[in-house]
N, C-alpha and C positions, 0 to 999 in steps of 0.2 A: 161734771157738766155734760159729758158725752152720754152717760147713762140717763140723766134726767131729760135731755133733749130727745133721746131715741126711744125711751121705754115709759109709756104711761102707767104700766103695771110692772112691778119688779118682784121677783122671788129672790130673796137675798139671804146670805148667812146671818147668824145671830149677831155678828159683829156690828151691825148697823146701830145697835143700842149702845156701843162704846162711845165714851165722851172724847171730844177732841177740842182743840183751840186753834182754829184756822188762822194763819198769819199771811199777810200779803207779801209778795216778793219785794215790793218797795220798802216795806217795814224791815224785812230781813237785811236788806242793803243798808238801810239807815242805821240799824244797830251795829252792823259790821264796821261802818265808817265811824260812828260816834264813839265806839269803845276805844279807838286809838287815841282819843283826846281825854279819856276819863281814866285817871291813874288807878282808881279803886277797882276797876274791872280786871286788872292784871292778875293772872294766875287763877281766876275764878271760872267755874263752869256756870254759865247763865242760861236759864230757860227763857225763851221768848215765845210770845203768842199774840194773837189778835185780841180784840176787845170782847169777844163772845166765846163762852164755853157751851158746847151743844153736842148732841149725839150726831153720828154720821147720818142717821135718818133725818134729823132736823136740818142738817146741812143740805141734804137733797131737796127738802121742801122749800127752804129759803132760796136755793138756786132756782127752783121751778118758779117761785114767785118773782124773782128778779128777771127771769127770762120771759115773764108774762105767759107762763104755761099753766094749765090746770094742775091742781094738787095731785101729786103722784100717789098711786096705791102701792105701798111697800109691805111685803109679806115675809117677815123673817122666819126661816126654818132652821132647825138644828143639824140637818143632815148634809148641808153643802160644805165641802171641804175647801181650803184655799186653792187646791189644784183644780177642782171643778169650777170654782168661782173664776179662776184665771182663764180657763178655757172659754167660759161664757163672756167674760169681759173682752177677750181677744176676738170673739166672734162679732160682737155688736158695737165695738168701739174701735178707733184707730190704734189703741194701745195693744201691742202684741202680748200674747199670753206669757212670754218669758219675762216681760217687764211687770205684767199684772200680778204674777204669782207672789213675788216678794212683797209687793204692795198689799195684796190681800192678806198675807200672813201677818204683816205688821199692824193691820187695822184692828186686830184683837186686843192690842195694848192701848191703854188709856194714855193719851198724849195731851196732858194739861200741865201748865206751869206749876212747879212745886212751891214757888215763892215769887215775890214781886221785885227781886233784886234788879233785874234789867230795867223795869219801869222806874224804879226809884233812882238808879244811877244815871239812866239815860231817858229822862222824861220826854214825852212827845205824843201827839195824837196818833193812834193806830187806825188803819183803814179796815173796813169790814169786807164781807164777801163780795160786795159789788165791785171792789177794786179789781177782782179777777175778770170782770166782764166788760168794764168800761172801754178799754182799748180794743178788745176783740170786736165789740159792736161798732166802734168807730173805724175799724180797719187800720189801726195805728199800733201794730205790734212790732217791737224791735226784733224779737226772736221768738222761737217756740221750741217745744221739746223735740219735735221731729227733725229740727235742723242739726241736732247733735249727731255726730258720727264721723267716721273716717272720710276724709276728702282726698282721694288719690289724685295725683297729677295725670296728665294724659297718658294712657297706656302705651306701652312700647309696641306699636302696631307692626314694627319691622320684624319682630320675632314671631315665628310660627305662621300659621295660615290665617289670614284675615279675609273674611267674606264680606262683601259690600252689596248694598242695594241703593243705587243712586237715582234720584228723580228730580226733575226741576219744572218750574213754571214761571211764566212772566206775569207779574202782578201789576195791575193798573193803579199805581200809587207810589208815593215817595218811599225811600228806604226807612225814613223815620216812622211813617204810618205802618209800614209792613213789619218792622221790627217790634213796634208796640203791640201789634196783633200776635206775633209769634211768641212774644214774652208772656202772653196771657195763658199759655198752654197749661192744661191740667186743672186739677181741683174742680170747683163748681163750673168752670168754663168748659171743661171737657176737651175733646180733641177734634173739633170741627166735623163731627159726624161719626157714624159707625159706633155709636156709644155702647150698644149692647155687646159688641165684640170686645171693647175695652173692659167692660164690666166683667165679662166672662174671664178675660185674662187676669183681671184683678182677683177674682174669686179663686181661680186656680192657684195663683201665687200665694194667696192667704192660706189656702188649704194645706200647703206644704211648708208653712212657717215664714213666708215672706211678708212684706208690708202691705202688698196689694195696693188698692187705690185709697186706703183709709186715711193716709196722712194728709191728703189734700195739699194746700199751699198756704203760706202765711198771709198773702195779700192777693186779691183777685187780679191785680195788674202789675204791681211792683215786684221785682225779682232781683236777687243778688247772688253772687258767687257763693257756693257752699250750701245753698238752701235745698231742702227736700221738696220735691214736687211729685206727689203720689209715690210711685215706686222708682222715681228718678232722683238724681242728685246733680245740681248744676256744677259742672267742672270747668266751664269756660263761658265767659260772657263779655263780649266786646260790643258796646252799644252801636247799634245800626250796622253791624258787620257779621256777628257770629254768636250763636248760642249752642252749647254742647251739653247734652244730658247723658249721664252715665247710669245704666240700669243697676238698681239695687234689688231687683227681684231675684228669686232663686232660679239660676240658670246653669246649664253645663258649659259655661264659658263666660266671656266678658263682652258686654254689649254697650253701644252708645248710639244716640240719635243726635245728628248734627245738622244745624241750619246755617247756611252761609248766604249772605245777601250782597248783591252788587247792583249799583244804580245803572239803569239803562237810559236810553233817550226818551224825551217827552214824558217825564214824570212816571216812568215805569221802573220796576225792580225785578231783577232776576233772583229767584229763590232756588237754592239747591239743597235738597234734603237727602242726607246720606245715613243709612243704617249700617253700622259696622259690627261684626261679631267675630270674636276669636274663639273658636270651639276648643273644648277640652275633651279629647278622645273621640271615639266613634259616636258616643251619645250626643256630644256637641254638634257633630256633623248631621246626625239624624234630626236633631232639633231644628237646625237652620233650614234644612230642606222641607221639613214638615210645616214650618210657619211661612215659608216663602210665598205660597199661594195666597195666604192671608194678607201679606204685604201688598200683593197686587190688588186686593180689595180695599184695604184701609188707607194706604199711603196716597193714592190719587184723590180719595175723598178728603183727606187732610189738606192737601195742597189746594184743591178747588175751594174748600171752606175758607182757607186763609185769603185767597184771592177775592172771594165773594164778600167777606167781611171788610176787607180794606177798601174795596170798590164802593161799599155801602149800599 
């Protein structure tokens, strides 16, 4: 989907001619549950797949059709290795090259059901490729690949040196309105201004193997504990009180961005935004003092943007 959305013309390895049988996640779950009630499945290795067998090239064209995009121009060449393919995938999609490489290596193998045992023992209608798009287009996704990952608790800020940058603003609006705005941080919504600086920071992180801004967010407004937001991870979320994001970008230390809200008089809200950083060695200290002037540019813009959007 990412390749099709972003590349009208693709130079690909010859594996795009390999046949596959895409299966919807909901069908995988149905098979896993159904086999528990079908005694004949015990001890068997069952191949499962969707209703269609097609090449990866055809998968891309069907995806383009379902996304209402023009037909993609796909040019297979024999010289692209899985390593080069993974670097390219990592550059143009949110999938990192470390994940893309084993995927690219596996695509050279034909992945088609060798028999119909699963369908015969656990009959049911299987969904097509459009099943992968429906909930995405409706904004109704329970989870996504980028959410997977380690979710540490609050760091032990009492150990070592913790550097902080604390700023605050009074917002003309209720805590509910203000928290709803703050909870929309990242993804397509951005960071309330200075977008080019955030994009540069994302490119820098991506260049050294970090996630950059490519992961986006699951939903434009809804947010839950543990979810990924660009190069952040939600490590604390108390509705209408606090949102804490831990940085998963490549850094010489540990960083978090914290928002705390307190109601004030006459339907106003006090917002305190705190950046915390625990450096690792001299490189960490050098990094903090190098980015501190940028904080002075970016953080006030963020707070004013929050206040402006809440005020409407």
